[in-house]
C-alpha positions in Angstrom: 51.6 -194.9 14.6 51.8 -195.5 17.8 50.9 -192.6 20.2 53.0 -190.7 22.7 53.8 -192.7 25.6 52.2 -190.6 28.8 53.0 -190.3 32.2 51.7 -193.2 33.9 48.8 -191.7 36.4 46.3 -193.7 38.4 42.9 -192.4 40.5 42.2 -193.6 43.9 38.7 -192.9 45.3 36.3 -194.2 48.2 33.3 -193.0 45.7 32.4 -196.9 45.4 33.2 -197.5 49.0 29.9 -198.1 51.3 30.2 -195.0 54.0 31.1 -197.1 57.0 34.1 -198.6 55.3 35.1 -195.5 53.3 38.0 -194.7 56.2 39.3 -198.3 56.7 39.6 -198.4 52.9 41.6 -195.5 52.4 43.7 -195.7 55.1 44.8 -199.5 54.2 45.0 -198.3 50.4 45.8 -194.6 49.3 47.5 -193.9 52.7 49.0 -197.6 53.8 52.2 -196.0 53.3 52.4 -193.7 55.4 52.6 -195.2 58.5 49.4 -194.8 61.3 46.9 -193.0 60.0 44.0 -192.0 62.0 40.3 -190.0 61.5 40.2 -186.6 63.1 36.1 -186.4 62.8 34.8 -189.9 64.0 31.2 -188.9 63.2 30.2 -187.9 59.4 30.8 -189.5 56.0 34.2 -189.7 54.7 35.1 -189.0 51.5 38.6 -188.9 49.7 40.3 -188.6 46.2 43.4 -189.0 44.8 45.2 -188.6 41.3 48.8 -189.9 41.1 51.4 -189.6 38.9 54.8 -190.1 38.5 57.9 -191.5 37.1 60.8 -193.6 38.9 61.7 -189.1 39.4 59.2 -188.0 40.5 55.6 -188.2 41.9 52.4 -185.6 41.9 49.7 -186.3 43.9 46.4 -183.9 44.3 44.1 -184.9 46.8 40.6 -183.8 47.9 40.2 -185.6 51.5 38.3 -185.5 54.7 40.5 -184.7 57.4 42.6 -187.2 58.6 46.2 -187.4 60.8 49.3 -189.2 60.3 52.6 -189.9 62.3 55.3 -191.5 60.3 57.9 -192.8 63.0 61.7 -194.5 62.4 59.7 -198.1 61.9 58.0 -196.7 58.7 60.7 -195.3 57.3 62.5 -197.4 54.4 66.4 -197.0 54.3 66.4 -199.2 51.5 64.9 -196.4 49.1 66.0 -193.2 47.5 64.9 -190.7 49.9 62.4 -188.3 48.6 61.6 -184.6 49.6 57.9 -183.3 49.3 56.8 -180.1 48.2 53.4 -179.2 49.3 50.5 -176.6 48.5 47.7 -176.1 50.2 44.4 -175.3 48.0 41.9 -175.2 50.9 41.6 -176.2 54.2 43.7 -176.2 57.3 46.6 -178.1 58.3 50.0 -178.7 60.1 53.0 -180.3 60.3 55.9 -180.9 62.4 59.2 -182.1 61.5 62.9 -182.0 62.6 61.5 -179.8 65.6 59.9 -177.2 62.8 56.5 -176.9 61.9 53.3 -175.1 62.1 49.7 -174.4 60.9 49.2 -174.7 57.0 46.9 -172.6 55.8 45.0 -172.5 52.3 48.3 -170.8 50.1 50.7 -172.4 52.4 53.9 -174.3 50.8 55.5 -176.7 53.0 58.4 -178.8 53.0 58.9 -182.6 54.3 61.7 -185.2 54.3 60.7 -188.9 53.7 63.6 -190.1 54.9 62.9 -189.3 58.7 59.7 -189.0 61.2 57.1 -186.6 61.3 53.4 -185.6 62.2 51.0 -184.2 60.1 47.3 -183.8 59.5 44.5 -181.7 58.7 41.8 -180.1 61.0 39.1 -179.9 58.3 38.2 -180.6 55.0 40.7 -180.3 52.8 42.7 -179.9 49.2 46.2 -180.1 48.2 49.3 -180.6 45.7 52.6 -182.6 46.9 55.3 -182.7 44.5 58.0 -185.6 45.7 61.5 -185.3 44.2 64.9 -187.2 45.2 67.0 -185.7 48.1 69.5 -185.0 45.5 67.1 -182.9 42.6 65.9 -180.9 45.9 68.9 -179.8 47.1 70.7 -179.3 43.0 67.9 -176.8 42.9 66.4 -175.5 46.0 69.1 -176.2 48.6 69.9 -178.5 51.9 66.9 -180.7 52.8 67.9 -180.9 56.1 67.2 -177.3 56.5 63.7 -177.2 54.7 62.2 -180.4 56.2 58.9 -179.2 58.3 59.3 -175.9 57.1 56.4 -173.6 56.0 55.8 -170.7 54.0 52.4 -169.1 54.6 50.3 -167.9 51.9 51.4 -164.6 51.0 51.5 -162.5 47.6 54.9 -163.7 46.6 53.6 -167.1 46.5 51.5 -166.7 43.8 53.5 -167.4 40.6 54.9 -170.5 42.1 51.5 -171.9 42.7 50.0 -170.9 39.9 52.7 -172.6 37.7 52.3 -175.9 40.7 48.5 -175.8 40.0 48.7 -175.3 36.1 51.5 -178.7 36.2 49.1 -180.6 38.8 45.8 -179.8 35.9 48.3 -181.0 33.0 50.5 -183.6 34.5 48.1 -187.0 33.4 48.1 -185.9 29.9 51.8 -185.1 29.5 54.7 -187.0 28.2 57.5 -187.8 30.0 59.7 -185.1 28.7 56.7 -182.7 28.9 56.5 -183.3 32.5 60.6 -183.3 32.2 60.1 -179.8 31.5 57.5 -178.9 33.7 58.8 -180.2 37.0 62.2 -178.5 36.1 59.8 -174.8 36.1 58.1 -175.8 39.5 61.4 -176.4 40.8 63.1 -173.4 39.3 60.0 -170.7 40.3 60.1 -172.4 44.1 64.3 -172.0 44.6 62.8 -167.6 43.6 60.6 -168.2 46.2 62.2 -170.3 49.1 65.9 -168.8 48.6 67.5 -165.0 48.7 68.9 -164.1 45.7 72.4 -164.6 47.0 71.8 -167.8 48.4 70.2 -169.5 45.6 72.0 -172.7 43.8 73.2 -171.1 40.7 71.2 -173.9 38.3 70.7 -172.6 34.8 66.9 -173.3 33.8 66.4 -174.9 30.3 65.2 -173.1 27.6 62.6 -175.5 27.3 61.2 -174.3 31.0 61.8 -170.9 30.7 59.6 -170.9 27.2 56.7 -173.2 29.4 56.8 -170.6 32.2 56.3 -168.1 30.3 53.3 -169.2 27.9 51.9 -170.5 31.7 52.0 -166.2 32.7 51.1 -165.0 29.9 47.3 -167.3 29.8 47.0 -166.2 33.0 47.8 -162.7 32.8 46.3 -161.7 29.0 43.4 -159.4 30.3 46.0 -157.2 31.0 46.8 -154.6 28.3 50.2 -153.9 29.9 51.5 -157.6 30.4 55.1 -157.6 28.9 58.5 -158.9 28.3 60.0 -156.8 31.6 56.8 -158.8 34.1 57.4 -162.0 32.4 61.4 -161.8 33.4 60.5 -160.5 36.7 57.9 -163.5 37.6 60.1 -165.9 36.2 63.3 -164.9 37.7 65.6 -165.3 34.9 67.4 -162.5 32.8 66.1 -160.6 29.7 68.3 -162.4 27.6 68.1 -166.0 28.6 63.5 -165.1 28.3 64.6 -163.7 24.7 66.6 -166.8 23.7 63.4 -169.2 24.7 61.5 -167.3 22.3 64.5 -167.4 19.6 62.9 -170.2 17.3 60.1 -168.2 17.3 58.9 -165.2 16.2 59.4 -163.6 19.7 57.8 -162.9 22.8 55.5 -159.7 21.7 54.3 -162.3 18.9 53.2 -164.9 21.4 51.8 -162.3 23.6 49.5 -161.2 20.7 49.1 -164.8 19.8 47.4 -165.9 22.5 45.5 -162.6 23.0 44.0 -163.3 19.4 43.6 -167.0 19.5 41.6 -166.8 23.0 39.3 -164.2 21.4 38.4 -165.7 18.7 37.5 -169.2 21.2 35.1 -166.7 22.8 33.8 -165.1 19.8 33.1 -168.7 18.5 31.4 -169.8 21.4 27.2 -169.9 21.3 27.5 -169.1 25.1 28.9 -165.6 24.4 26.5 -164.2 21.6 25.3 -161.6 23.9 28.9 -160.5 24.9 29.9 -157.8 23.0 32.6 -158.1 20.8 34.2 -154.8 22.5 34.1 -156.9 25.9 35.6 -159.7 24.5 38.7 -157.7 23.3 39.3 -155.7 26.3 38.9 -159.0 28.4 41.7 -160.6 26.0 43.8 -157.2 26.9 43.7 -155.2 23.8 43.6 -151.6 24.5 41.1 -150.6 22.0 38.4 -152.0 19.6 40.2 -150.9 16.2 43.7 -152.3 17.2 41.9 -155.2 18.1 39.4 -155.6 14.9 42.6 -154.9 12.4 44.7 -157.8 14.6 42.3 -160.2 14.2 41.7 -159.6 10.5 44.9 -159.9 9.6 45.2 -163.1 11.6 42.1 -165.1 10.8 41.3 -163.0 7.5 37.5 -162.3 8.9 36.5 -159.8 10.9 35.5 -160.5 14.7 31.9 -159.3 13.6 31.7 -161.4 10.1 32.9 -164.5 12.6 30.1 -164.3 15.0 27.6 -164.1 11.9 28.7 -167.0 9.8 28.7 -169.3 12.9 25.6 -171.8 12.1 
Protein backbone atom coordinates (compact mmCIF):
# COMPACT_ATOMS: atom_id res chain seq x y z
CA UNK A 1 0.00 0.00 0.00
CA UNK A 2 1.41 3.39 -0.94
CA UNK A 3 1.70 6.13 1.67
CA UNK A 4 -0.15 9.41 1.70
CA UNK A 5 1.25 12.12 -0.58
CA UNK A 6 3.09 14.67 1.55
CA UNK A 7 3.36 18.28 0.37
CA UNK A 8 6.76 18.82 -1.34
CA UNK A 9 9.37 20.58 0.79
CA UNK A 10 13.02 21.56 0.59
CA UNK A 11 15.60 22.78 3.11
CA UNK A 12 18.21 25.28 1.94
CA UNK A 13 21.19 26.12 4.15
CA UNK A 14 24.67 27.61 4.17
CA UNK A 15 25.88 25.05 6.73
CA UNK A 16 27.94 23.16 4.13
CA UNK A 17 29.45 26.28 2.51
CA UNK A 18 32.79 27.81 3.46
CA UNK A 19 32.22 30.99 5.48
CA UNK A 20 33.72 33.44 2.95
CA UNK A 21 31.40 32.14 0.22
CA UNK A 22 28.24 31.70 2.31
CA UNK A 23 26.52 34.97 1.40
CA UNK A 24 27.28 34.66 -2.31
CA UNK A 25 25.89 31.14 -2.23
CA UNK A 26 22.71 32.27 -0.46
CA UNK A 27 22.23 35.23 -2.79
CA UNK A 28 22.59 33.09 -5.91
CA UNK A 29 20.36 30.24 -4.71
CA UNK A 30 17.69 30.88 -2.08
CA UNK A 31 17.43 34.63 -2.79
CA UNK A 32 17.99 34.51 -6.55
CA UNK A 33 14.30 35.25 -7.40
CA UNK A 34 14.16 38.31 -5.14
CA UNK A 35 15.90 41.03 -7.13
CA UNK A 36 18.97 42.91 -5.90
CA UNK A 37 20.21 41.43 -2.62
CA UNK A 38 22.88 43.00 -0.40
CA UNK A 39 24.64 42.01 2.79
CA UNK A 40 23.90 44.34 5.70
CA UNK A 41 26.90 43.42 7.86
CA UNK A 42 29.96 42.81 5.61
CA UNK A 43 32.09 41.58 8.50
CA UNK A 44 31.59 38.37 10.41
CA UNK A 45 30.13 35.05 9.40
CA UNK A 46 26.97 34.82 7.32
CA UNK A 47 24.54 31.99 8.11
CA UNK A 48 21.11 31.18 6.77
CA UNK A 49 18.63 28.34 6.67
CA UNK A 50 15.21 28.11 5.06
CA UNK A 51 12.46 25.51 4.91
CA UNK A 52 10.18 25.93 1.90
CA UNK A 53 6.94 23.96 1.63
CA UNK A 54 4.25 24.44 -0.96
CA UNK A 55 2.01 23.57 -3.85
CA UNK A 56 0.84 25.43 -6.95
CA UNK A 57 -1.64 27.28 -4.72
CA UNK A 58 0.59 28.46 -1.87
CA UNK A 59 4.18 28.52 -0.62
CA UNK A 60 5.26 28.68 3.02
CA UNK A 61 8.82 29.55 4.05
CA UNK A 62 10.45 29.53 7.49
CA UNK A 63 13.75 31.40 7.42
CA UNK A 64 16.51 31.98 9.98
CA UNK A 65 19.26 34.23 8.61
CA UNK A 66 21.92 36.83 9.11
CA UNK A 67 20.66 40.27 8.03
CA UNK A 68 20.12 41.03 4.33
CA UNK A 69 18.45 43.75 2.29
CA UNK A 70 16.66 43.38 -1.01
CA UNK A 71 15.20 45.58 -3.71
CA UNK A 72 12.69 44.30 -6.23
CA UNK A 73 12.38 46.70 -9.15
CA UNK A 74 10.07 46.64 -12.15
CA UNK A 75 12.64 44.61 -14.12
CA UNK A 76 12.54 41.82 -11.52
CA UNK A 77 8.79 41.24 -11.72
CA UNK A 78 7.57 38.30 -13.77
CA UNK A 79 4.37 39.58 -15.38
CA UNK A 80 3.62 36.17 -16.87
CA UNK A 81 3.16 34.52 -13.45
CA UNK A 82 0.06 34.87 -11.25
CA UNK A 83 0.48 37.65 -8.71
CA UNK A 84 1.16 36.38 -5.19
CA UNK A 85 0.52 38.22 -1.93
CA UNK A 86 2.98 37.45 0.87
CA UNK A 87 1.88 37.40 4.52
CA UNK A 88 4.80 37.61 6.93
CA UNK A 89 5.20 37.01 10.67
CA UNK A 90 8.39 38.19 12.38
CA UNK A 91 9.51 35.68 15.00
CA UNK A 92 12.77 37.40 15.96
CA UNK A 93 14.89 40.38 14.93
CA UNK A 94 14.24 43.86 13.52
CA UNK A 95 13.22 44.37 9.91
CA UNK A 96 11.62 46.90 7.59
CA UNK A 97 9.68 47.07 4.34
CA UNK A 98 8.31 49.64 1.92
CA UNK A 99 5.83 49.23 -0.91
CA UNK A 100 3.20 51.48 -2.48
CA UNK A 101 4.21 54.41 -0.22
CA UNK A 102 3.49 52.31 2.87
CA UNK A 103 5.78 50.48 5.21
CA UNK A 104 7.89 50.80 8.30
CA UNK A 105 9.79 48.94 10.99
CA UNK A 106 8.84 45.33 11.73
CA UNK A 107 9.67 43.97 15.19
CA UNK A 108 9.06 40.57 16.74
CA UNK A 109 5.38 39.67 16.47
CA UNK A 110 4.76 42.06 13.59
CA UNK A 111 2.62 40.99 10.64
CA UNK A 112 3.43 42.28 7.17
CA UNK A 113 1.93 42.26 3.69
CA UNK A 114 3.74 42.51 0.35
CA UNK A 115 2.70 42.00 -3.25
CA UNK A 116 5.08 40.18 -5.58
CA UNK A 117 3.51 42.08 -8.46
CA UNK A 118 5.03 45.49 -7.75
CA UNK A 119 8.39 47.00 -6.70
CA UNK A 120 9.40 46.89 -3.04
CA UNK A 121 12.21 47.39 -0.56
CA UNK A 122 12.70 45.08 2.41
CA UNK A 123 15.36 43.79 4.74
CA UNK A 124 16.53 43.33 8.30
CA UNK A 125 18.94 45.17 10.56
CA UNK A 126 19.72 42.16 12.77
CA UNK A 127 19.77 38.38 12.59
CA UNK A 128 16.18 37.38 12.06
CA UNK A 129 13.63 34.57 11.96
CA UNK A 130 10.40 34.82 10.02
CA UNK A 131 7.53 32.83 8.51
CA UNK A 132 6.02 33.87 5.20
CA UNK A 133 2.99 32.49 3.37
CA UNK A 134 2.48 33.42 -0.29
CA UNK A 135 -1.01 32.95 -1.70
CA UNK A 136 -2.57 33.98 -5.04
CA UNK A 137 -4.00 37.47 -5.14
CA UNK A 138 -7.45 36.06 -5.78
CA UNK A 139 -7.36 33.90 -2.65
CA UNK A 140 -6.08 36.81 -0.56
CA UNK A 141 -8.84 39.11 -1.76
CA UNK A 142 -11.51 36.47 -1.19
CA UNK A 143 -10.51 36.10 2.46
CA UNK A 144 -8.88 39.40 3.46
CA UNK A 145 -9.65 42.21 1.02
CA UNK A 146 -8.09 44.40 -1.68
CA UNK A 147 -4.44 43.36 -2.07
CA UNK A 148 -3.43 46.85 -3.19
CA UNK A 149 -4.79 48.32 0.05
CA UNK A 150 -2.62 45.95 2.09
CA UNK A 151 0.62 46.12 0.07
CA UNK A 152 3.39 47.47 2.30
CA UNK A 153 1.20 47.51 5.38
CA UNK A 154 2.48 46.33 8.77
CA UNK A 155 0.52 45.34 11.87
CA UNK A 156 2.71 45.84 14.92
CA UNK A 157 3.11 43.05 17.42
CA UNK A 158 0.33 43.33 20.02
CA UNK A 159 -1.77 41.01 22.20
CA UNK A 160 -4.48 40.82 19.53
CA UNK A 161 -1.96 39.17 17.19
CA UNK A 162 -1.39 36.23 19.52
CA UNK A 163 -4.09 33.87 18.25
CA UNK A 164 -3.13 34.41 14.62
CA UNK A 165 0.58 34.06 15.39
CA UNK A 166 -0.02 30.80 17.24
CA UNK A 167 -2.07 29.43 14.34
CA UNK A 168 0.59 30.48 11.81
CA UNK A 169 3.46 28.99 13.84
CA UNK A 170 1.59 25.70 14.31
CA UNK A 171 1.14 25.43 10.55
CA UNK A 172 4.80 26.24 9.91
CA UNK A 173 5.93 23.52 12.36
CA UNK A 174 3.74 20.87 10.74
CA UNK A 175 3.54 21.84 7.05
CA UNK A 176 6.38 19.59 5.87
CA UNK A 177 4.56 16.52 7.22
CA UNK A 178 1.07 17.33 5.93
CA UNK A 179 -0.85 15.88 3.03
CA UNK A 180 -2.17 18.28 0.44
CA UNK A 181 -5.68 18.19 1.93
CA UNK A 182 -4.40 18.80 5.46
CA UNK A 183 -2.26 21.70 4.30
CA UNK A 184 -5.18 23.19 2.38
CA UNK A 185 -7.26 23.19 5.56
CA UNK A 186 -4.37 24.78 7.45
CA UNK A 187 -3.97 27.57 4.88
CA UNK A 188 -7.70 28.24 5.11
CA UNK A 189 -7.39 28.45 8.89
CA UNK A 190 -4.50 30.93 8.67
CA UNK A 191 -6.45 33.17 6.27
CA UNK A 192 -9.56 32.98 8.44
CA UNK A 193 -7.64 33.99 11.57
CA UNK A 194 -5.89 36.79 9.69
CA UNK A 195 -9.20 38.13 8.41
CA UNK A 196 -10.43 38.51 11.98
CA UNK A 197 -7.29 40.46 12.88
CA UNK A 198 -6.85 42.62 9.80
CA UNK A 199 -10.42 43.76 9.15
CA UNK A 200 -13.18 45.17 11.42
CA UNK A 201 -16.28 42.92 11.60
CA UNK A 202 -18.42 45.17 9.41
CA UNK A 203 -15.75 45.30 6.70
CA UNK A 204 -14.78 41.62 6.42
CA UNK A 205 -15.47 39.59 3.25
CA UNK A 206 -18.31 37.16 3.95
CA UNK A 207 -16.52 33.85 3.36
CA UNK A 208 -17.72 30.80 5.30
CA UNK A 209 -14.90 28.88 6.93
CA UNK A 210 -15.16 25.12 6.46
CA UNK A 211 -16.00 22.65 9.22
CA UNK A 212 -12.57 21.04 8.77
CA UNK A 213 -10.78 24.38 9.28
CA UNK A 214 -12.85 25.21 12.38
CA UNK A 215 -12.15 21.77 13.82
CA UNK A 216 -8.41 22.12 13.16
CA UNK A 217 -8.23 25.62 14.63
CA UNK A 218 -10.25 24.62 17.67
CA UNK A 219 -8.07 21.58 18.41
CA UNK A 220 -4.92 23.70 18.07
CA UNK A 221 -6.31 26.31 20.49
CA UNK A 222 -7.29 23.59 22.95
CA UNK A 223 -3.72 22.27 22.93
CA UNK A 224 -2.33 25.75 23.61
CA UNK A 225 -4.73 26.49 26.47
CA UNK A 226 -5.04 23.12 28.23
CA UNK A 227 -3.35 24.46 31.35
CA UNK A 228 -6.29 26.81 32.04
CA UNK A 229 -9.19 25.07 33.85
CA UNK A 230 -11.59 27.78 32.60
CA UNK A 231 -11.03 26.85 28.96
CA UNK A 232 -14.39 26.25 27.31
CA UNK A 233 -16.47 26.69 24.16
CA UNK A 234 -17.09 30.41 24.73
CA UNK A 235 -13.39 31.24 24.70
CA UNK A 236 -12.73 29.07 21.64
CA UNK A 237 -15.67 30.63 19.80
CA UNK A 238 -14.43 34.16 20.52
CA UNK A 239 -10.83 33.45 19.52
CA UNK A 240 -11.81 31.70 16.30
CA UNK A 241 -14.34 34.36 15.37
CA UNK A 242 -17.12 31.90 14.52
CA UNK A 243 -20.65 31.49 15.79
CA UNK A 244 -21.43 29.10 18.62
CA UNK A 245 -23.55 27.02 16.23
CA UNK A 246 -20.68 26.80 13.72
CA UNK A 247 -18.29 25.68 16.43
CA UNK A 248 -20.64 22.97 17.69
CA UNK A 249 -21.33 21.76 14.14
CA UNK A 250 -17.60 21.29 13.65
CA UNK A 251 -17.60 18.77 16.52
CA UNK A 252 -20.93 17.18 15.59
CA UNK A 253 -19.33 13.97 14.30
CA UNK A 254 -17.30 13.57 17.51
CA UNK A 255 -18.41 13.33 21.13
CA UNK A 256 -18.54 17.13 21.32
CA UNK A 257 -16.23 19.98 22.18
CA UNK A 258 -16.31 19.41 25.96
CA UNK A 259 -15.24 15.80 25.38
CA UNK A 260 -12.46 16.98 23.06
CA UNK A 261 -11.10 19.27 25.78
CA UNK A 262 -11.27 16.49 28.38
CA UNK A 263 -9.60 13.98 26.04
CA UNK A 264 -6.78 16.40 25.28
CA UNK A 265 -6.20 17.03 29.00
CA UNK A 266 -6.10 13.33 29.80
CA UNK A 267 -3.85 12.49 26.85
CA UNK A 268 -1.32 15.12 27.85
CA UNK A 269 -1.42 13.95 31.48
CA UNK A 270 -0.86 10.35 30.36
CA UNK A 271 2.15 11.35 28.24
CA UNK A 272 3.69 13.25 31.13
CA UNK A 273 3.11 10.48 33.65
CA UNK A 274 4.59 7.93 31.25
CA UNK A 275 7.76 9.99 30.68
CA UNK A 276 10.66 9.00 33.01
CA UNK A 277 11.89 12.59 33.10
CA UNK A 278 8.75 13.51 35.09
CA UNK A 279 9.24 10.90 37.83
CA UNK A 280 10.09 13.63 40.33
CA UNK A 281 6.98 15.67 39.51
CA UNK A 282 3.97 15.16 41.76
CA UNK A 283 0.83 13.73 40.20
CA UNK A 284 -1.13 16.72 41.51
CA UNK A 285 1.26 19.11 39.74
CA UNK A 286 0.73 17.29 36.43
CA UNK A 287 -3.04 17.30 36.94
CA UNK A 288 -3.12 21.06 37.56
CA UNK A 289 -0.76 21.72 34.63
CA UNK A 290 -3.21 19.89 32.38
CA UNK A 291 -6.12 22.04 33.48
CA UNK A 292 -7.81 19.88 36.09
CA UNK A 293 -9.22 21.87 38.99
CA UNK A 294 -8.74 19.14 41.62
CA UNK A 295 -6.95 15.83 41.98
CA UNK A 296 -9.92 13.54 42.82
CA UNK A 297 -11.70 14.59 39.62
CA UNK A 298 -8.51 13.98 37.66
CA UNK A 299 -8.01 10.53 39.21
CA UNK A 300 -11.57 9.41 38.41
CA UNK A 301 -11.43 10.70 34.83
CA UNK A 302 -8.00 9.14 34.26
CA UNK A 303 -9.12 5.71 35.51
CA UNK A 304 -12.28 5.81 33.37
CA UNK A 305 -10.26 6.72 30.28
CA UNK A 306 -7.24 4.42 30.67
CA UNK A 307 -8.43 1.71 33.06
CA UNK A 308 -5.64 2.44 35.52
CA UNK A 309 -4.98 5.09 38.13
CA UNK A 310 -2.27 7.71 37.57
CA UNK A 311 -0.21 6.32 40.44
CA UNK A 312 -0.45 2.74 39.15
CA UNK A 313 0.57 3.83 35.66
CA UNK A 314 3.71 5.41 37.01
CA UNK A 315 4.49 2.45 39.29
CA UNK A 316 3.97 -0.12 36.49
CA UNK A 317 6.42 1.48 34.10
CA UNK A 318 9.74 -0.45 33.83
